[in-house]
LUMGURO-138043 format. One line per field, with one value per atom (N, C-alpha, C): atom name; x, y, z. Coordinates in steps of 0.2 Angstrom, whole numbers, plus 5000, padded with zeros to 4 digits. Example, Ala and Ser with C-alpha at 12.3 -4.5 7.8 and 13.67 -1.06 7.14 Angstrom:
2
at = c(N|CA|C|N|CA|C)
px = c(5066|5062|5066|5064|5068|5064)
py = c(4972|4978|4984|4989|4995|5000)
pz = c(5039|5039|5039|5035|5036|5039)
***
This chain:
362
at = c(N|CA|C|N|CA|C|N|CA|C|N|CA|C|N|CA|C|N|CA|C|N|CA|C|N|CA|C|N|CA|C|N|CA|C|N|CA|C|N|CA|C|N|CA|C|N|CA|C|N|CA|C|N|CA|C|N|CA|C|N|CA|C|N|CA|C|N|CA|C|N|CA|C|N|CA|C|N|CA|C|N|CA|C|N|CA|C|N|CA|C|N|CA|C|N|CA|C|N|CA|C|N|CA|C|N|CA|C|N|CA|C|N|CA|C|N|CA|C|N|CA|C|N|CA|C|N|CA|C|N|CA|C|N|CA|C|N|CA|C|N|CA|C|N|CA|C|N|CA|C|N|CA|C|N|CA|C|N|CA|C|N|CA|C|N|CA|C|N|CA|C|N|CA|C|N|CA|C|N|CA|C|N|CA|C|N|CA|C|N|CA|C|N|CA|C|N|CA|C|N|CA|C|N|CA|C|N|CA|C|N|CA|C|N|CA|C|N|CA|C|N|CA|C|N|CA|C|N|CA|C|N|CA|C|N|CA|C|N|CA|C|N|CA|C|N|CA|C|N|CA|C|N|CA|C|N|CA|C|N|CA|C|N|CA|C|N|CA|C|N|CA|C|N|CA|C|N|CA|C|N|CA|C|N|CA|C|N|CA|C|N|CA|C|N|CA|C|N|CA|C|N|CA|C|N|CA|C|N|CA|C|N|CA|C|N|CA|C|N|CA|C|N|CA|C|N|CA|C|N|CA|C|N|CA|C|N|CA|C|N|CA|C|N|CA|C|N|CA|C|N|CA|C|N|CA|C|N|CA|C|N|CA|C|N|CA|C|N|CA|C|N|CA|C|N|CA|C|N|CA|C|N|CA|C|N|CA|C|N|CA|C|N|CA|C|N|CA|C|N|CA|C|N|CA|C|N|CA|C|N|CA|C|N|CA|C|N|CA|C|N|CA|C|N|CA|C|N|CA|C|N|CA|C|N|CA|C|N|CA|C|N|CA|C|N|CA|C|N|CA|C|N|CA|C|N|CA|C|N|CA|C|N|CA|C|N|CA|C|N|CA|C|N|CA|C|N|CA|C|N|CA|C|N|CA|C|N|CA|C|N|CA|C|N|CA|C|N|CA|C|N|CA|C|N|CA|C|N|CA|C|N|CA|C|N|CA|C|N|CA|C|N|CA|C|N|CA|C|N|CA|C|N|CA|C|N|CA|C|N|CA|C|N|CA|C|N|CA|C|N|CA|C|N|CA|C|N|CA|C|N|CA|C|N|CA|C|N|CA|C|N|CA|C|N|CA|C|N|CA|C|N|CA|C|N|CA|C|N|CA|C|N|CA|C|N|CA|C|N|CA|C|N|CA|C|N|CA|C|N|CA|C|N|CA|C|N|CA|C|N|CA|C|N|CA|C|N|CA|C|N|CA|C|N|CA|C|N|CA|C|N|CA|C|N|CA|C|N|CA|C|N|CA|C|N|CA|C|N|CA|C|N|CA|C|N|CA|C|N|CA|C|N|CA|C|N|CA|C|N|CA|C|N|CA|C|N|CA|C|N|CA|C|N|CA|C|N|CA|C|N|CA|C|N|CA|C|N|CA|C|N|CA|C|N|CA|C|N|CA|C|N|CA|C|N|CA|C|N|CA|C|N|CA|C|N|CA|C|N|CA|C|N|CA|C|N|CA|C|N|CA|C|N|CA|C|N|CA|C|N|CA|C|N|CA|C|N|CA|C|N|CA|C|N|CA|C|N|CA|C|N|CA|C|N|CA|C|N|CA|C|N|CA|C|N|CA|C|N|CA|C|N|CA|C|N|CA|C|N|CA|C|N|CA|C|N|CA|C|N|CA|C|N|CA|C|N|CA|C|N|CA|C|N|CA|C|N|CA|C|N|CA|C|N|CA|C|N|CA|C|N|CA|C|N|CA|C|N|CA|C|N|CA|C|N|CA|C|N|CA|C|N|CA|C|N|CA|C|N|CA|C|N|CA|C|N|CA|C|N|CA|C|N|CA|C|N|CA|C|N|CA|C|N|CA|C|N|CA|C|N|CA|C|N|CA|C|N|CA|C|N|CA|C|N|CA|C|N|CA|C|N|CA|C|N|CA|C|N|CA|C|N|CA|C|N|CA|C|N|CA|C|N|CA|C|N|CA|C|N|CA|C|N|CA|C|N|CA|C|N|CA|C|N|CA|C|N|CA|C|N|CA|C|N|CA|C|N|CA|C|N|CA|C|N|CA|C|N|CA|C|N|CA|C|N|CA|C|N|CA|C|N|CA|C|N|CA|C|N|CA|C|N|CA|C|N|CA|C|N|CA|C|N|CA|C|N|CA|C|N|CA|C|N|CA|C|N|CA|C|N|CA|C|N|CA|C|N|CA|C|N|CA|C|N|CA|C|N|CA|C|N|CA|C|N|CA|C|N|CA|C|N|CA|C|N|CA|C|N|CA|C|N|CA|C|N|CA|C|N|CA|C|N|CA|C|N|CA|C|N|CA|C|N|CA|C|N|CA|C|N|CA|C|N|CA|C|N|CA|C|N|CA|C|N|CA|C|N|CA|C|N|CA|C|N|CA|C|N|CA|C|N|CA|C|N|CA|C|N|CA|C|N|CA|C|N|CA|C|N|CA|C|N|CA|C|N|CA|C|N|CA|C|N|CA|C|N|CA|C|N|CA|C|N|CA|C|N|CA|C|N|CA|C|N|CA|C|N|CA|C|N|CA|C|N|CA|C|N|CA|C|N|CA|C|N|CA|C|N|CA|C|N|CA|C|N|CA|C|N|CA|C|N|CA|C|N|CA|C|N|CA|C|N|CA|C|N|CA|C|N|CA|C|N|CA|C)
px = c(5340|5346|5354|5361|5364|5367|5372|5378|5382|5389|5395|5398|5401|5407|5414|5417|5424|5428|5435|5435|5444|5450|5454|5459|5459|5462|5458|5457|5454|5462|5461|5468|5471|5464|5466|5458|5458|5451|5451|5446|5445|5437|5439|5432|5430|5434|5432|5428|5431|5430|5423|5418|5414|5408|5411|5407|5404|5410|5408|5400|5404|5401|5391|5391|5385|5384|5387|5383|5381|5383|5384|5374|5375|5366|5362|5364|5360|5359|5365|5365|5369|5365|5369|5373|5368|5371|5377|5380|5383|5389|5393|5402|5405|5413|5416|5421|5426|5433|5434|5442|5449|5452|5460|5467|5466|5472|5474|5470|5470|5465|5468|5469|5473|5465|5465|5460|5460|5465|5468|5466|5469|5469|5462|5458|5452|5448|5445|5441|5435|5433|5426|5422|5428|5426|5425|5421|5420|5412|5410|5401|5398|5404|5403|5403|5397|5397|5401|5407|5412|5417|5422|5429|5431|5433|5439|5442|5451|5452|5458|5463|5463|5471|5473|5477|5484|5484|5490|5492|5483|5485|5489|5491|5494|5504|5507|5513|5514|5519|5520|5520|5515|5517|5514|5506|5504|5501|5496|5492|5494|5500|5502|5506|5511|5515|5513|5506|5501|5505|5510|5514|5516|5520|5527|5523|5514|5512|5509|5507|5505|5505|5511|5508|5507|5507|5500|5495|5490|5486|5480|5482|5478|5474|5480|5480|5476|5475|5472|5463|5462|5457|5452|5457|5454|5453|5458|5456|5451|5450|5439|5438|5431|5426|5417|5416|5408|5400|5405|5399|5392|5393|5386|5383|5381|5379|5378|5371|5369|5369|5374|5374|5384|5387|5395|5396|5397|5399|5408|5410|5420|5420|5423|5423|5432|5435|5437|5444|5449|5454|5461|5459|5464|5461|5465|5462|5454|5453|5446|5442|5442|5435|5438|5446|5445|5445|5440|5436|5432|5433|5429|5422|5416|5409|5407|5401|5400|5391|5393|5385|5379|5375|5368|5370|5379|5375|5381|5376|5376|5385|5390|5396|5395|5396|5395|5401|5405|5409|5408|5410|5413|5420|5417|5425|5428|5434|5436|5441|5445|5446|5451|5453|5455|5463|5466|5474|5476|5476|5482|5488|5492|5500|5502|5497|5496|5494|5490|5488|5486|5484|5484|5488|5490|5498|5502|5505|5511|5518|5517|5525|5525|5522|5520|5526|5521|5526|5530|5531|5538|5542|5547|5549|5557|5558|5565|5568|5569|5573|5575|5580|5580|5574|5573|5565|5561|5558|5555|5557|5565|5565|5566|5565|5568|5559|5558|5547|5545|5546|5545|5539|5543|5542|5534|5535|5527|5521|5525|5520|5514|5520|5517|5513|5515|5510|5505|5504|5497|5496|5498|5493|5488|5493|5488|5482|5483|5478|5471|5477|5471|5467|5469|5463|5457|5463|5455|5450|5456|5450|5445|5448|5440|5432|5434|5431|5425|5430|5423|5418|5416|5408|5403|5401|5394|5391|5393|5391|5398|5399|5404|5402|5404|5397|5404|5407|5411|5409|5414|5414|5412|5416|5415|5416|5416|5413|5423|5426|5435|5434|5435|5434|5430|5424|5423|5426|5430|5428|5439|5442|5447|5446|5440|5439|5436|5431|5432|5439|5444|5453|5454|5456|5460|5456|5451|5446|5443|5440|5436|5431|5427|5422|5416|5409|5401|5403|5401|5399|5394|5391|5386|5391|5387|5391|5387|5387|5384|5388|5390|5394|5393|5400|5401|5395|5392|5390|5394|5393|5395|5392|5393|5389|5390|5385|5383|5380|5376|5372|5378|5381|5383|5388|5389|5395|5387|5383|5379|5377|5378|5379|5373|5367|5364|5368|5366|5365|5371|5369|5371|5377|5381|5386|5390|5392|5394|5398|5400|5400|5410|5408|5418|5423|5422|5427|5434|5440|5446|5450|5448|5456|5454|5459|5457|5461|5458|5458|5462|5465|5468|5465|5460|5462|5461|5467|5470|5475|5477|5483|5488|5494|5501|5505|5504|5506|5505|5514|5516|5509|5504|5498|5492|5492|5489|5493|5501|5501|5500|5501|5499|5508|5512|5516|5515|5512|5511|5505|5502|5498|5502|5506|5510|5513|5519|5519|5517|5511|5507|5503|5506|5502|5507|5515|5521|5523|5517|5520|5512|5507|5502|5501|5504|5503|5497|5493|5484|5485|5481|5481|5479|5482|5481|5481|5476|5475|5476|5482|5482|5482|5477|5470|5475|5479|5482|5489|5490|5498|5501|5504|5508|5515|5515|5521|5527|5524|5527|5528|5525|5522|5529|5534|5540|5543|5543|5546|5541|5534|5530|5530|5532|5530|5537|5545|5548|5549|5547|5544|5541|5534|5528|5531|5530|5532|5525|5527|5522|5514|5514|5505|5502|5506|5500|5500|5496|5495|5495|5499|5496|5492|5489|5486|5487|5487|5490|5484|5481|5475|5471|5465|5457|5454|5450|5446|5441|5437|5432|5423|5425|5418|5421|5429|5430|5432|5429|5433|5425|5419|5415|5414|5419|5419|5426|5431|5436|5433|5428|5429|5424|5421|5412|5416|5423|5428|5431|5431|5434|5429|5437|5435|5433|5437|5435|5443|5442|5441|5447|5455|5460|5462|5460|5461|5466|5470|5477|5479|5474|5477|5470|5471|5468|5465|5459|5457|5449|5450|5444|5438|5437|5431|5433|5433|5437|5430|5432|5425|5426|5433|5433|5432|5431|5429|5420|5417|5409|5409|5412|5411|5411|5415|5418|5413|5411|5401|5398|5397|5392|5392|5397|5398|5396|5392|5393|5402|5407|5414|5410|5419|5415|5424|5425|5431|5433|5440|5448|5448|5450|5449|5452|5457|5462|5457|5455|5452|5453|5452|5454|5450|5449|5447|5440|5438|5432|5429|5435|5431|5427|5427|5424|5417|5415|5407|5405|5410|5406|5407|5409|5409|5408|5402|5398|5403|5407|5413|5410|5411|5405|5401|5400|5391|5394|5396|5402|5409|5411|5418|5420|5428|5433|5435|5438|5446|5450|5457|5462|5466|5467|5471|5475|5482|5489|5489|5492|5498|5502|5501|5508|5507|5513|5511|5507|5511|5508|5499|5498|5491|5485|5487|5484|5482|5486|5490|5482|5485|5480|5471|5474|5466|5463|5467|5464|5464|5470|5467|5459|5458|5452|5445|5446|5442|5440|5448|5444|5442|5444|5442|5434|5431|5425|5420|5422|5416|5415|5421|5423|5414|5411|5406|5399|5401|5396|5393|5399|5396|5395|5387|5383|5382|5382|5385|5381|5374|5368|5369|5370|5372|5376|5380|5387|5384|5380|5376|5372|5367|5362|5364|5371|5373|5375|5376|5380|5376|5370|5365|5364|5367|5369|5370|5377|5382|5381|5374|5372|5370|5369|5371|5366|5360|5353|5353|5356|5353|5360|5367|5369|5365|5361|5359|5353|5350|5344|5345|5349|5353|5354|5357|5364|5358|5353|5347|5344|5343|5340|5340|5352|5355|5355|5355|5355|5347|5344|5336|5338|5338|5340|5341|5350|5354|5350|5347|5349|5342)
py = c(6686|6684|6684|6688|6686|6681|6678|6674|6672|6672|6672|6664|6661|6655|6657|6658|6659|6651|6652|6646|6646|6644|6643|6645|6641|6637|6634|6634|6629|6627|6622|6618|6609|6608|6601|6597|6595|6588|6587|6586|6582|6582|6583|6583|6589|6594|6601|6604|6601|6602|6599|6592|6588|6594|6599|6603|6607|6612|6616|6614|6611|6606|6607|6601|6604|6610|6613|6622|6623|6621|6626|6621|6615|6613|6618|6620|6625|6632|6636|6642|6640|6640|6636|6642|6648|6653|6660|6657|6657|6658|6665|6663|6661|6657|6653|6663|6663|6665|6662|6667|6663|6665|6662|6664|6662|6658|6657|6649|6650|6643|6638|6632|6628|6625|6626|6625|6618|6615|6608|6603|6607|6604|6599|6606|6608|6608|6606|6606|6603|6601|6600|6608|6612|6618|6623|6619|6621|6621|6620|6620|6627|6631|6638|6645|6648|6650|6655|6657|6661|6660|6659|6658|6664|6665|6673|6673|6675|6670|6679|6681|6689|6688|6693|6694|6690|6684|6680|6674|6674|6672|6675|6679|6684|6682|6679|6676|6670|6670|6664|6660|6653|6649|6647|6651|6654|6649|6645|6638|6636|6634|6625|6628|6632|6633|6639|6636|6642|6640|6636|6636|6638|6645|6648|6655|6657|6661|6662|6661|6662|6669|6672|6677|6685|6680|6685|6683|6678|6676|6683|6685|6687|6694|6698|6705|6700|6694|6693|6691|6689|6688|6698|6698|6704|6711|6709|6715|6712|6707|6704|6708|6709|6713|6711|6711|6707|6710|6716|6721|6722|6719|6714|6709|6707|6701|6700|6701|6697|6691|6688|6681|6677|6679|6672|6668|6664|6657|6657|6656|6656|6648|6643|6637|6636|6635|6639|6633|6633|6628|6632|6640|6643|6651|6655|6662|6665|6660|6663|6667|6666|6668|6674|6678|6684|6690|6687|6693|6695|6704|6708|6712|6710|6712|6718|6720|6727|6724|6729|6729|6727|6722|6719|6712|6710|6705|6701|6694|6688|6686|6683|6681|6673|6667|6663|6658|6657|6653|6646|6637|6634|6631|6630|6627|6622|6618|6615|6613|6617|6616|6624|6626|6630|6627|6636|6635|6627|6625|6619|6622|6623|6622|6632|6636|6640|6637|6632|6630|6622|6616|6610|6607|6608|6603|6607|6612|6615|6615|6610|6608|6600|6596|6594|6595|6603|6607|6611|6612|6612|6611|6606|6599|6606|6606|6609|6614|6613|6619|6625|6626|6629|6631|6630|6633|6634|6632|6636|6643|6642|6649|6657|6652|6656|6661|6654|6657|6661|6661|6661|6669|6676|6684|6681|6677|6677|6673|6666|6663|6666|6673|6678|6680|6685|6686|6684|6680|6676|6672|6673|6668|6674|6681|6685|6688|6687|6687|6685|6678|6674|6673|6677|6674|6683|6688|6694|6691|6687|6684|6681|6677|6673|6673|6680|6684|6690|6687|6691|6689|6683|6679|6678|6678|6683|6672|6670|6663|6659|6652|6647|6641|6638|6630|6625|6622|6615|6611|6605|6599|6594|6595|6588|6592|6586|6591|6592|6588|6589|6597|6597|6605|6610|6608|6611|6615|6612|6608|6616|6611|6618|6629|6627|6630|6638|6639|6637|6638|6633|6635|6639|6638|6643|6651|6649|6657|6661|6656|6660|6660|6656|6656|6651|6650|6644|6647|6640|6639|6629|6633|6624|6618|6611|6608|6606|6603|6602|6599|6590|6584|6588|6586|6587|6582|6582|6577|6573|6567|6560|6558|6555|6551|6545|6541|6537|6531|6535|6533|6526|6531|6529|6517|6520|6513|6511|6510|6505|6500|6493|6487|6484|6475|6472|6468|6464|6459|6456|6453|6445|6447|6455|6454|6454|6452|6453|6445|6441|6437|6435|6438|6438|6444|6442|6448|6446|6448|6441|6445|6454|6457|6462|6466|6474|6480|6487|6490|6498|6500|6510|6513|6518|6523|6529|6530|6540|6540|6547|6551|6547|6546|6543|6547|6550|6558|6556|6555|6555|6557|6562|6563|6555|6555|6547|6542|6539|6533|6526|6530|6522|6518|6518|6516|6511|6514|6511|6504|6507|6501|6494|6499|6493|6488|6490|6486|6484|6484|6478|6474|6474|6470|6466|6467|6463|6460|6461|6457|6453|6452|6450|6444|6446|6443|6440|6446|6448|6454|6450|6453|6462|6467|6474|6475|6480|6484|6491|6495|6503|6505|6509|6514|6521|6523|6531|6529|6537|6539|6545|6550|6552|6552|6558|6559|6554|6547|6543|6537|6536|6530|6524|6528|6523|6522|6526|6521|6519|6518|6514|6506|6507|6502|6497|6499|6498|6493|6496|6491|6489|6488|6483|6473|6469|6463|6461|6457|6453|6454|6455|6452|6461|6466|6471|6470|6475|6476|6482|6487|6494|6497|6498|6498|6504|6509|6517|6521|6526|6529|6525|6524|6522|6529|6526|6532|6530|6534|6535|6530|6528|6525|6517|6517|6507|6507|6513|6513|6508|6511|6506|6498|6496|6488|6486|6493|6490|6489|6493|6493|6487|6485|6480|6474|6473|6464|6466|6472|6473|6469|6465|6463|6469|6472|6480|6484|6493|6497|6498|6502|6501|6510|6514|6521|6524|6524|6525|6532|6538|6542|6548|6554|6560|6564|6563|6570|6572|6578|6584|6578|6577|6572|6567|6564|6559|6554|6556|6554|6544|6548|6537|6534|6534|6531|6530|6535|6536|6530|6532|6528|6520|6520|6513|6508|6512|6511|6509|6515|6514|6508|6506|6499|6491|6496|6488|6483|6492|6488|6489|6488|6490|6496|6499|6502|6502|6498|6497|6507|6509|6520|6519|6524|6527|6530|6531|6535|6544|6547|6554|6558|6565|6569|6565|6565|6564|6557|6554|6545|6546|6549|6550|6551|6556|6557|6550|6548|6545|6536|6535|6525|6529|6523|6519|6511|6513|6509|6503|6495|6491|6487|6495|6491|6496|6498|6500|6500|6498|6496|6497|6496|6497|6502|6505|6509|6506|6511|6506|6514|6514|6521|6525|6523|6524|6525|6527|6528|6525|6518|6512|6506|6504|6499|6491|6494|6487|6490|6494|6495|6497|6495|6493|6486|6484|6476|6472|6473|6473|6472|6479|6479|6476|6475|6468|6463|6462|6453|6452|6460|6457|6459|6461|6462|6457|6454|6447|6441|6439|6436|6438|6446|6446|6448|6451|6456|6456|6451|6452|6448|6444|6441|6445|6449|6453|6459|6464|6466|6468|6473|6471|6474|6471|6478|6481|6479|6485|6492|6490|6494|6497|6496|6504|6505|6503|6508|6512|6509|6513|6520|6518|6525|6528|6530|6531|6539|6538|6540|6548|6548|6555|6561|6555|6559|6563|6558|6561|6566|6568|6575|6577|6576|6577|6581|6578|6581|6587|6584|6591|6596|6598|6604|6605|6603|6603|6605|6607|6608|6614|6613|6619|6626|6623|6630|6630|6626|6626|6632|6633|6637|6644|6644|6652|6655|6652|6652|6655|6654|6655|6661|6665|6670|6677|6674|6678|6684)
pz = c(5635|5641|5636|5634|5630|5635|5631|5638|5633|5640|5638|5641|5638|5642|5640|5645|5645|5647|5647|5648|5647|5652|5651|5645|5645|5635|5632|5626|5622|5618|5618|5614|5618|5619|5620|5622|5624|5626|5632|5635|5643|5643|5652|5656|5656|5657|5655|5649|5645|5639|5637|5642|5641|5644|5651|5653|5649|5645|5639|5632|5633|5626|5630|5637|5637|5642|5642|5642|5634|5630|5622|5622|5624|5623|5622|5632|5636|5633|5630|5629|5621|5616|5610|5604|5607|5605|5607|5610|5617|5614|5613|5611|5616|5613|5620|5619|5628|5628|5628|5627|5632|5632|5633|5633|5626|5624|5620|5618|5608|5605|5602|5600|5593|5589|5584|5581|5580|5579|5580|5582|5589|5595|5599|5598|5599|5594|5589|5583|5589|5594|5597|5599|5602|5597|5592|5587|5581|5581|5587|5588|5587|5592|5594|5590|5590|5586|5584|5592|5589|5594|5594|5600|5600|5605|5605|5609|5607|5612|5613|5618|5621|5617|5620|5614|5617|5619|5622|5612|5610|5603|5601|5601|5595|5597|5600|5602|5600|5596|5592|5598|5595|5601|5604|5607|5614|5615|5608|5609|5613|5611|5611|5620|5621|5627|5633|5634|5638|5646|5648|5655|5655|5648|5652|5652|5652|5651|5659|5660|5666|5670|5671|5670|5670|5665|5660|5659|5662|5661|5666|5671|5674|5668|5668|5661|5654|5655|5649|5649|5655|5656|5656|5660|5662|5658|5649|5645|5641|5645|5639|5641|5637|5635|5635|5642|5640|5643|5642|5645|5640|5637|5632|5632|5640|5640|5644|5647|5657|5659|5656|5659|5659|5662|5659|5663|5660|5665|5663|5669|5669|5668|5665|5667|5667|5675|5673|5681|5679|5684|5688|5683|5684|5683|5678|5678|5677|5673|5669|5675|5680|5684|5687|5684|5685|5680|5677|5669|5675|5671|5675|5674|5676|5673|5676|5671|5675|5680|5683|5689|5685|5686|5683|5677|5677|5674|5679|5679|5682|5682|5687|5684|5688|5684|5687|5687|5690|5692|5691|5685|5687|5691|5695|5699|5695|5693|5693|5699|5700|5708|5708|5711|5714|5711|5705|5703|5707|5705|5705|5710|5704|5704|5711|5711|5717|5723|5722|5729|5731|5730|5730|5729|5723|5722|5718|5726|5726|5725|5730|5730|5723|5722|5716|5709|5708|5701|5705|5710|5710|5714|5715|5715|5718|5713|5714|5720|5724|5727|5724|5721|5716|5715|5707|5705|5709|5714|5719|5722|5723|5726|5718|5713|5707|5706|5707|5703|5711|5718|5721|5722|5719|5717|5713|5707|5703|5705|5711|5714|5721|5724|5728|5724|5717|5714|5712|5709|5707|5713|5717|5722|5729|5726|5729|5722|5715|5713|5710|5711|5715|5716|5724|5729|5727|5727|5724|5715|5715|5706|5709|5714|5716|5720|5720|5725|5720|5711|5708|5706|5705|5703|5706|5707|5709|5712|5711|5712|5710|5714|5712|5712|5710|5710|5709|5715|5711|5711|5710|5703|5710|5714|5720|5727|5731|5740|5741|5737|5740|5735|5730|5729|5732|5735|5740|5745|5747|5752|5752|5745|5742|5742|5738|5739|5745|5749|5755|5760|5759|5762|5759|5751|5749|5747|5747|5741|5749|5752|5758|5757|5751|5750|5749|5751|5748|5743|5741|5734|5736|5729|5730|5726|5725|5722|5716|5709|5706|5704|5701|5698|5694|5688|5680|5676|5668|5665|5664|5662|5660|5654|5650|5645|5647|5650|5654|5652|5648|5642|5635|5636|5630|5633|5642|5644|5646|5648|5651|5645|5647|5644|5645|5644|5644|5649|5651|5657|5655|5651|5648|5646|5646|5646|5652|5658|5660|5665|5656|5660|5660|5652|5655|5654|5661|5661|5667|5662|5665|5664|5668|5667|5673|5677|5679|5675|5675|5671|5672|5669|5671|5664|5664|5659|5659|5658|5656|5656|5659|5653|5659|5655|5658|5661|5665|5670|5676|5679|5686|5692|5690|5697|5695|5691|5691|5690|5697|5701|5697|5689|5686|5687|5689|5691|5699|5702|5706|5706|5701|5697|5699|5692|5690|5693|5701|5704|5708|5707|5713|5709|5703|5699|5696|5696|5695|5701|5707|5711|5711|5712|5709|5704|5699|5691|5692|5691|5689|5684|5678|5671|5671|5671|5670|5662|5661|5654|5654|5654|5654|5646|5646|5640|5640|5637|5637|5635|5634|5632|5638|5638|5642|5642|5646|5646|5651|5654|5657|5653|5647|5644|5643|5643|5643|5649|5655|5659|5662|5662|5665|5660|5653|5647|5650|5650|5654|5661|5668|5673|5672|5667|5666|5665|5671|5668|5665|5663|5654|5654|5664|5669|5662|5661|5657|5655|5652|5645|5643|5639|5637|5628|5628|5622|5620|5622|5618|5620|5616|5610|5610|5613|5611|5608|5601|5602|5609|5610|5610|5609|5603|5603|5603|5602|5607|5614|5617|5624|5629|5626|5631|5630|5623|5623|5627|5630|5633|5643|5644|5649|5652|5648|5646|5651|5650|5649|5655|5658|5666|5670|5676|5682|5688|5689|5691|5689|5691|5689|5693|5692|5698|5696|5703|5702|5708|5708|5714|5713|5709|5711|5712|5714|5720|5713|5710|5705|5711|5708|5707|5708|5701|5703|5701|5694|5687|5686|5679|5675|5673|5675|5672|5678|5684|5689|5688|5686|5684|5676|5672|5666|5667|5673|5673|5679|5678|5686|5680|5675|5673|5667|5666|5662|5669|5671|5676|5680|5682|5684|5689|5695|5702|5702|5707|5706|5714|5713|5719|5717|5723|5722|5728|5727|5734|5737|5745|5747|5749|5742|5742|5736|5737|5733|5729|5721|5718|5720|5721|5724|5728|5733|5737|5739|5729|5729|5725|5722|5716|5717|5720|5722|5730|5730|5737|5736|5744|5749|5750|5746|5746|5743|5739|5735|5731|5724|5718|5718|5723|5723|5729|5732|5737|5739|5743|5745|5748|5746|5751|5754|5757|5763|5761|5755|5755|5749|5747|5741|5738|5739|5740|5736|5737|5734|5738|5744|5748|5751|5750|5753|5746|5738|5733|5733|5734|5733|5737|5745|5748|5749|5744|5742|5736|5733|5725|5728|5734|5735|5740|5744|5748|5740|5737|5733|5729|5727|5725|5727|5734|5741|5741|5744|5745|5743|5736|5735|5726|5723|5715|5716|5716|5716|5721|5727|5729|5729|5723|5721|5715|5713|5707|5702|5695|5689|5691|5693|5690|5698|5703|5708|5706|5702|5698|5695|5690|5683|5686|5690|5694|5698|5700|5707|5701|5692|5689|5687|5688|5685|5688|5697|5698|5694|5688|5685|5679|5677|5667|5667|5660|5656|5658|5659|5658|5663|5669|5673|5679|5676|5675|5672|5665|5664|5669|5670|5674|5681|5685|5690|5688|5685|5682|5679|5675|5673|5677|5685|5692|5696|5695|5699|5695|5687|5684|5687|5687|5689|5697|5701|5708|5707|5706|5705|5699|5693|5690|5691)
***
């Protein structure tokens, strides 16, 4: 069986890229197709036998400014040739699902989410009223194409219950759920190392939707230690607003992350994620999660057993949740329950479920 993998763009590292590497382990001979490819920023892609970008690669600067090329993405993916493949797997949160395959080729779409800037997060992306008006014809065209493209895969697989609901709402298609792979074994530690937990923790990109500002406001008021790992466009603003209780570690290598998780009292998770790998990594380290009750956290966190939820993205709601955790749950939630919960998200489980799904439809 000849297999090809397709991804929206190969120019960064994150959760979707971990999915692609797990799929590479299943299908080591499968080439990777994409819209644009940046070899320096995506060194992880060197494991693939071949990476083939679309014609957009010939546009100067395209591999690092892909956002400006959104109107061309439909043409870019429709222009790729998959006539020689039996199975094509698209991993996408945008346009890759719109590839065209011949009859007899199975197209499986692993949907990270329906295109955010067109649907679920449209208002966040286009806040300015003038900008909304200016882009309305383009958005209208892209929404129309996106709906058509979503009908092309033979099978759609969602990464979470929240994404499954969005697929039904925006594309009117049924889907099944296979959780993304998380390297949970790397974060598991011995029980004897649960003793010195003395700070709260955030790990992630410092960008607006992560709501790190909300956490800083809460911990400024609480006067409790908060450690923040990550970089991003909001870093300067966040550092300015933080009091002495808040410590920024900046970028941390993957190899050093387990050591930072292990000393955390609880993981703060104020954002609404499609899935959210960091919340799983925290639990794999035996660390409970204080999470906003939305999105992927509803799949990954078990309320009052591996963490607790708060209901509003406000300083008051998060502050109340941290106080409740300190008074009622810091001793009650067991590290081993957090660790055991993450077995549902292991890479071995992902690979087994994905193969079983392919065999079912092929």
